[in-house]
C-alpha positions as CSV (number, residue, x, y, z in Angstrom):
1,M,-6.5,33.3,26.4
2,N,-9.6,35.1,25.0
3,M,-12.7,33.2,23.9
4,E,-12.2,34.0,20.2
5,H,-8.7,32.6,20.3
6,Q,-10.0,29.4,22.0
7,K,-12.6,29.1,19.3
8,D,-10.0,29.4,16.6
9,N,-7.8,26.8,18.3
10,K,-10.7,24.4,18.6
11,A,-11.5,24.8,14.9
12,R,-7.9,24.2,13.9
13,S,-7.7,21.1,16.0
14,A,-10.8,19.7,14.3
15,V,-9.1,19.8,10.9
16,G,-8.3,16.2,9.8
17,R,-10.5,14.8,12.6
18,R,-13.6,14.3,10.6
19,P,-16.0,11.6,12.0
20,L,-15.4,8.2,10.6
21,A,-19.2,7.9,10.2
22,V,-22.4,9.6,11.4
23,F,-25.3,7.6,12.6
24,W,-28.8,9.1,12.5
25,D,-31.9,8.0,14.3
26,M,-34.9,8.7,12.1
27,D,-38.1,9.8,13.8
28,G,-37.7,13.1,15.8
29,T,-34.0,13.3,14.8
30,L,-33.9,13.5,11.0
31,I,-37.6,14.0,10.3
32,D,-40.2,15.6,12.6
33,S,-42.5,12.6,12.2
34,E,-43.6,12.1,15.8
35,P,-46.7,14.2,15.2
36,Y,-47.5,11.8,12.3
37,W,-47.2,8.8,14.6
38,H,-49.3,10.4,17.2
39,Q,-52.0,11.3,14.7
40,A,-52.0,7.7,13.3
41,E,-52.4,6.3,16.8
42,V,-55.3,8.7,17.6
43,D,-56.9,7.9,14.2
44,L,-56.7,4.2,15.0
45,V,-58.3,4.6,18.4
46,R,-61.1,6.7,16.9
47,E,-61.9,3.8,14.6
48,H,-61.5,1.0,17.0
49,G,-62.0,2.3,20.5
50,G,-59.7,2.9,23.4
51,D,-58.1,5.8,25.2
52,W,-55.1,7.6,23.6
53,N,-53.6,11.0,23.2
54,A,-50.4,12.7,22.1
55,D,-49.0,12.6,25.7
56,L,-49.3,8.8,25.7
57,G,-47.7,8.8,22.2
58,W,-44.6,10.7,23.6
59,Q,-44.4,8.1,26.4
60,V,-43.8,5.3,23.9
61,S,-41.7,7.4,21.5
62,G,-38.6,5.5,20.3
63,K,-40.0,2.2,21.5
64,P,-40.4,-0.8,19.2
65,L,-43.8,-0.9,17.5
66,T,-44.6,-4.2,19.2
67,K,-44.3,-2.4,22.5
68,V,-46.5,0.5,21.3
69,A,-49.1,-2.0,20.1
70,R,-49.1,-3.8,23.5
71,V,-49.6,-0.5,25.3
72,M,-52.4,0.6,23.0
73,R,-54.2,-2.7,23.6
74,E,-53.8,-2.1,27.3
75,R,-55.5,1.3,26.8
76,G,-58.5,-0.4,25.2
77,L,-57.7,-0.5,21.4
78,D,-59.9,-3.3,20.1
79,L,-57.6,-4.8,17.5
80,P,-55.3,-7.8,17.4
81,E,-51.9,-6.8,18.7
82,D,-50.1,-8.1,15.6
83,Q,-52.2,-5.9,13.3
84,I,-51.6,-2.6,15.0
85,P,-48.0,-2.0,13.8
86,D,-48.8,-2.3,10.1
87,L,-51.9,-0.1,10.5
88,L,-49.8,2.6,12.2
89,I,-47.1,2.3,9.5
90,D,-49.7,2.7,6.8
91,G,-51.1,5.8,8.4
92,V,-47.6,7.5,8.8
93,I,-46.4,6.6,5.3
94,A,-49.6,8.1,3.8
95,M,-48.8,11.4,5.6
96,E,-45.1,11.3,4.6
97,E,-46.0,10.7,1.0
98,R,-47.9,14.0,1.1
99,H,-45.0,15.8,2.9
100,M,-41.7,14.5,4.3
101,P,-41.1,16.6,7.4
102,W,-37.3,17.1,7.3
103,I,-36.0,18.9,10.3
104,E,-34.7,22.3,9.3
105,G,-31.0,22.3,8.5
106,V,-30.5,18.5,8.5
107,R,-30.4,18.1,4.7
108,A,-27.6,20.6,4.5
109,I,-25.5,18.6,7.0
110,L,-26.2,15.4,5.1
111,T,-25.1,17.0,1.8
112,D,-21.9,18.4,3.4
113,L,-21.1,14.9,4.8
114,V,-21.5,13.4,1.3
115,E,-19.2,16.0,-0.2
116,V,-16.3,15.2,2.2
117,G,-16.9,11.4,2.0
118,V,-18.1,10.8,5.6
119,P,-20.8,8.0,5.4
120,S,-24.1,8.4,7.2
121,I,-26.1,5.4,8.3
122,L,-29.8,5.5,9.3
123,V,-30.4,3.6,12.6
124,T,-34.1,3.3,13.4
125,T,-36.5,1.0,15.2
126,S,-39.0,1.7,12.4
127,P,-39.4,-1.1,9.8
128,R,-37.4,-1.2,6.5
129,R,-40.1,0.1,4.3
130,M,-40.3,3.3,6.3
131,A,-36.6,3.8,6.3
132,Q,-36.5,3.2,2.5
133,A,-39.1,5.9,2.0
134,V,-37.0,8.4,3.9
135,V,-33.7,7.4,2.2
136,A,-35.5,7.8,-1.2
137,K,-36.3,11.5,-0.4
138,A,-32.9,12.3,1.1
139,P,-30.1,14.2,-0.8
140,E,-28.5,11.9,-3.4
141,G,-26.1,9.5,-1.8
142,A,-26.8,10.8,1.7
143,F,-27.0,7.3,3.3
144,A,-24.5,4.6,2.8
145,D,-26.9,2.1,4.4
146,Y,-29.6,1.7,7.1
147,V,-30.4,-0.5,10.1
148,C,-34.1,-1.1,10.8
149,G,-36.3,-2.5,13.5
150,D,-37.2,-5.6,11.5
151,D,-33.5,-6.6,10.8
152,G,-33.5,-9.3,13.5
153,L,-31.1,-7.4,15.8
154,A,-31.6,-6.7,19.5
155,Q,-33.4,-3.3,19.6
156,K,-32.6,0.0,21.3
157,P,-31.7,0.5,24.1
158,D,-29.3,-2.4,23.3
159,P,-26.2,-1.1,21.5
160,A,-26.6,-3.8,18.7
161,P,-28.1,-1.5,16.1
162,Y,-25.3,1.0,16.3
163,L,-22.6,-1.7,16.4
164,H,-24.1,-3.2,13.3
165,A,-24.3,0.2,11.6
166,A,-20.6,0.7,12.3
167,S,-19.8,-2.7,10.8
168,L,-21.6,-1.8,7.6
169,V,-18.9,0.8,6.9
170,G,-16.0,-1.4,8.1
171,I,-15.8,-0.1,11.6
172,N,-15.4,-3.2,13.8
173,S,-13.0,-2.1,16.6
174,P,-14.6,-0.7,19.8
175,D,-11.7,1.8,20.0
176,L,-13.0,3.4,16.8
177,M,-16.5,4.0,18.0
178,A,-15.6,7.3,19.7
179,F,-14.7,8.6,16.2
180,C,-18.3,8.1,15.1
181,L,-21.1,10.6,15.9
182,A,-24.7,9.4,16.7
183,F,-27.7,11.7,16.8
184,E,-30.7,10.6,18.9
185,D,-33.7,12.3,20.4
186,T,-35.1,9.8,23.0
187,L,-33.5,8.3,26.1
188,T,-34.0,4.9,24.7
189,G,-32.0,5.7,21.6
190,I,-29.4,7.8,23.5
191,T,-28.8,4.8,25.8
192,S,-28.3,2.5,22.8
193,A,-25.8,4.9,21.0
194,V,-23.8,5.6,24.2
195,A,-23.6,1.9,25.0
196,S,-22.1,1.3,21.5
197,G,-19.3,3.8,22.3
198,A,-20.3,6.4,19.7
199,T,-20.0,10.1,20.6
200,T,-23.6,10.7,21.1
201,V,-25.5,13.9,20.6
202,A,-29.1,14.4,21.9
203,Y,-31.2,16.3,19.5
204,T,-33.7,18.3,21.6
205,G,-35.5,20.4,18.9
206,T,-38.6,18.2,18.5
207,N,-39.0,15.9,21.5
208,P,-40.6,17.6,24.5
209,V,-39.4,14.9,26.8
210,D,-36.4,16.1,28.9
211,T,-33.3,14.2,28.0
212,S,-30.9,16.5,29.9
213,S,-30.1,13.8,32.5
214,G,-29.2,11.3,29.8
215,P,-25.7,9.9,29.2
216,Q,-25.1,11.8,25.9
217,F,-21.9,13.6,25.3
218,A,-23.6,16.7,24.0
219,S,-27.0,18.2,23.3
220,L,-28.1,20.2,20.2
221,N,-31.4,22.0,19.7
222,R,-31.1,23.0,16.1
223,Y,-29.2,22.0,13.0
224,V,-29.2,25.3,11.2
225,G,-25.7,26.7,11.0
226,V,-24.0,23.5,12.2
227,T,-20.9,22.9,10.2
228,L,-18.6,20.0,9.6
229,D,-16.0,21.7,11.8
230,D,-18.6,21.8,14.6
231,L,-19.1,18.0,14.2
232,S,-15.4,17.4,14.1
233,A,-14.9,19.5,17.2
234,L,-17.2,17.2,19.1
235,I,-14.9,14.3,18.2
236,V,-11.8,16.2,19.2
237,E,-13.4,17.2,22.6
238,R,-14.6,13.7,23.3
239,L,-11.2,12.3,22.6
240,G,-9.7,15.0,24.8
241,R,-12.0,13.9,27.7
242,S,-10.9,10.2,27.1
243,G,-14.5,9.1,26.7
244,S,-15.9,10.9,29.7
245,P,-19.7,10.7,29.8
246,A,-20.0,14.3,31.0
247,T,-22.6,16.2,29.1
248,Q,-22.1,19.6,27.4
249,T,-24.6,21.8,25.5
250,C,-23.8,23.2,22.1
C-alpha cells in the first residue's frame, strides 16, 4: 500500500470520530505568554531584590503560582510570599491587555471546533481572572467552560483538573477520556492530562524545555494547517493502539 493511499484511508477512518471535547492548557499552549511571565518575574526582582532570569522562569513554567513565589523568595525576592502571585498576575495582565499573544493557527482550530460542535475547555493553573481575560478575546463561543488554579481542585500534575473539565461537558466515564484531546506544553501539564486518560498532545512550538521523553501520545510543533480530520485521526490512532502510551510526532 502506498503512503498516499494510507493517508486517504486514515482520513476516511477519522470521519465520524470527532473528539468528544478538546482541553487546552493556556500559557505556552494557547497563548505565547511565557515571555510575559518571565518579564513580570524579572521586573519584580528589579524592584525588590533577588536573583532571577528567564532560565529560572522556564524551570517553574507550568507550576502553581504559590510554588513560583516560594522559589522566588528562595532566590532572594524581598516580598511576602502571599503577595507575589497577585503582583505577577497584575504584570502579565497589563501586557496581555496591550497584546494577547495567540499562538499562530490556534484561533482557526478553535473556530473550526465551534462550527462542528466540539466543545473546548480551558484547563489552566492560572487564576480565574486570567482565564477570563483570554476567553473574552477568543473567537466567539470558543470555550464551553474553564478550569482554573484557584478552583479548589488538586493541581497539575494531578489529573483532577482534566477530569473536572470532562465532567463540565458531561463526560464522566473513564472509558470516554480517550475520545478527548488535551493540548499541553509542560511535563507537569502533560503528566496531568495523560493521567486523566485523555489523548494528550505535547505542543512544542514555544517551550524550549525538551518534552520528548514525556508520556504524551503525540507531539506537535505548530498549529498552522492542522485540520479537524488531523485531530480526529489522533483519536482513531489512539483507539487503534488501545491506549498505548507510545509517542508519535506529527
